Structures are given as C-alpha cells and as structure tokens.
C-alpha positions as CSV (number, residue, x, y, z in Angstrom):
1,A,-18.7,11.4,3.7
2,A,-17.2,8.1,4.9
3,V,-14.2,8.5,2.6
4,A,-13.6,12.1,3.8
5,A,-14.0,11.1,7.5
6,E,-11.8,7.9,7.3
7,P,-9.6,7.9,4.2
8,A,-8.2,4.4,5.0
9,F,-11.7,2.8,5.3
10,G,-11.8,0.4,2.4
11,L,-15.6,-0.1,2.6
12,G,-16.1,3.6,2.1
13,H,-14.1,3.6,-1.1
14,Y,-15.9,0.5,-2.2
15,L,-19.3,2.0,-1.7
16,L,-18.2,5.2,-3.4
17,G,-17.0,3.2,-6.4
18,L,-20.3,1.4,-6.7
19,Q,-22.2,4.8,-6.5
20,R,-20.0,6.3,-9.2
21,A,-20.4,3.2,-11.4
22,A,-24.2,3.5,-11.1
23,Q,-23.8,7.1,-12.3
24,A,-21.6,6.0,-15.3
25,D,-18.6,7.9,-13.9
26,W,-16.2,5.2,-15.0
27,S,-13.0,6.9,-14.2
28,G,-14.2,8.0,-10.7
29,A,-15.5,4.5,-10.0
30,A,-12.2,2.9,-11.2
31,L,-10.2,5.2,-8.8
32,A,-12.5,4.4,-5.8
33,L,-12.5,0.7,-6.4
34,E,-8.8,0.5,-6.9
35,T,-8.4,2.4,-3.6
36,A,-10.8,0.0,-1.9
37,L,-8.8,-3.0,-3.0
38,G,-5.7,-1.4,-1.5
39,Y,-7.3,-1.4,1.9
40,E,-9.0,-4.1,4.0
41,L,-12.5,-5.0,2.9
42,P,-15.0,-6.9,5.1
43,G,-14.5,-10.2,3.4
44,P,-13.7,-12.2,0.2
45,A,-17.1,-11.4,-1.4
46,F,-16.3,-7.7,-1.2
47,V,-12.9,-8.2,-2.7
48,K,-14.3,-10.3,-5.5
49,N,-17.1,-7.8,-6.3
50,A,-14.7,-4.9,-6.2
51,A,-12.2,-6.6,-8.5
52,R,-15.0,-7.6,-10.9
53,R,-16.5,-4.1,-10.9
54,L,-13.1,-2.5,-11.3
55,A,-12.5,-4.6,-14.4
56,V,-15.7,-3.4,-16.0
57,V,-15.3,0.3,-15.2
58,A,-11.6,0.4,-16.0
59,Y,-12.3,-1.2,-19.4
60,R,-15.1,1.3,-20.1
61,S,-12.8,4.2,-19.2
62,G,-9.9,2.8,-21.2
63,D,-7.7,2.6,-18.1
64,R,-5.4,-0.4,-18.9
65,N,-3.4,0.1,-15.7
66,R,-6.4,-0.3,-13.4
67,L,-7.7,-3.1,-15.6
68,S,-4.4,-4.9,-14.9
69,I,-4.9,-4.4,-11.2
70,A,-8.4,-5.9,-11.5
71,I,-6.9,-8.9,-13.5
72,S,-4.3,-9.4,-10.8
73,A,-6.9,-9.3,-8.0
74,L,-9.2,-11.8,-9.9
75,S,-6.2,-14.1,-10.5
76,S,-5.8,-14.6,-6.8
77,L,-9.4,-15.7,-6.2
78,T,-11.4,-18.8,-7.2
79,S,-11.0,-20.7,-10.4
80,G,-14.0,-19.0,-11.9
81,D,-12.4,-15.6,-11.2
82,R,-9.1,-16.8,-12.7
83,W,-11.0,-17.6,-15.9
84,L,-12.6,-14.2,-15.8
85,A,-9.2,-12.7,-15.3
86,K,-7.9,-14.5,-18.4
87,D,-10.9,-13.3,-20.4
88,W,-10.2,-9.7,-19.4
89,L,-6.5,-10.2,-20.3
90,D,-7.5,-11.6,-23.7
91,R,-9.8,-8.6,-24.3
92,M,-7.0,-6.2,-23.4
93,T,-4.6,-8.1,-25.7
94,F,-7.1,-8.1,-28.5
95,D,-7.7,-4.3,-28.2
96,L,-3.9,-3.7,-28.3
97,T,-3.0,-6.1,-31.1
98,G,-6.1,-7.1,-33.0
99,T,-5.4,-10.7,-32.4
100,L,-6.3,-13.2,-29.6
101,P,-3.4,-15.0,-27.8
C-alpha cells in the first residue's frame, strides 16, 4: 500500500523487497530493493541491508544486472562491505567463466 500511495518512498520499496524475499519471490524482491536503492532511505544501515539483500535475491534469480547494482552499492560502503562486493563479483565471474579471477 505504501508503494502505491507514494511511489518515490524508498522505505516502502525496501519493506516490499524484504517481504517478497521472505516469500522466496526473488525477482520481485530484486526489483523492489533495486528501486529502494534508487530513492532515499532513512540511513546508511538501510542502504547497507538493501544492497546486501539485493545481492542475495539477484543471485538467486540469476539477475546479473541487479547483482552488479548491489556490488556497486556495496563497493561504496565500509571496508567489510567492499570485501563482500568483491566476493559477489568473484562468484559472478566464476559462474560466467568457471574460473576465479
């Protein structure tokens, strides 16, 4: 209802993404979390969680484009998140080539 009432409300898309992930709707969750990251979220913790969750659901749905968005978002956060971004990038590379960089 929040997304329908206020389409530019990032927190609404974030919450929708978490709900869809809990229902194993990976594609729907990836779309909602990507949209949430495109709008303002209440703080860095929400951005971090949205990017981390987006990486998982995008990977599960085979959506490399959204996984790349998650990797990019994680790369701009803390050093631990940058390591996580590298791990996701290595996974994507391995899936595409069968070798690690």
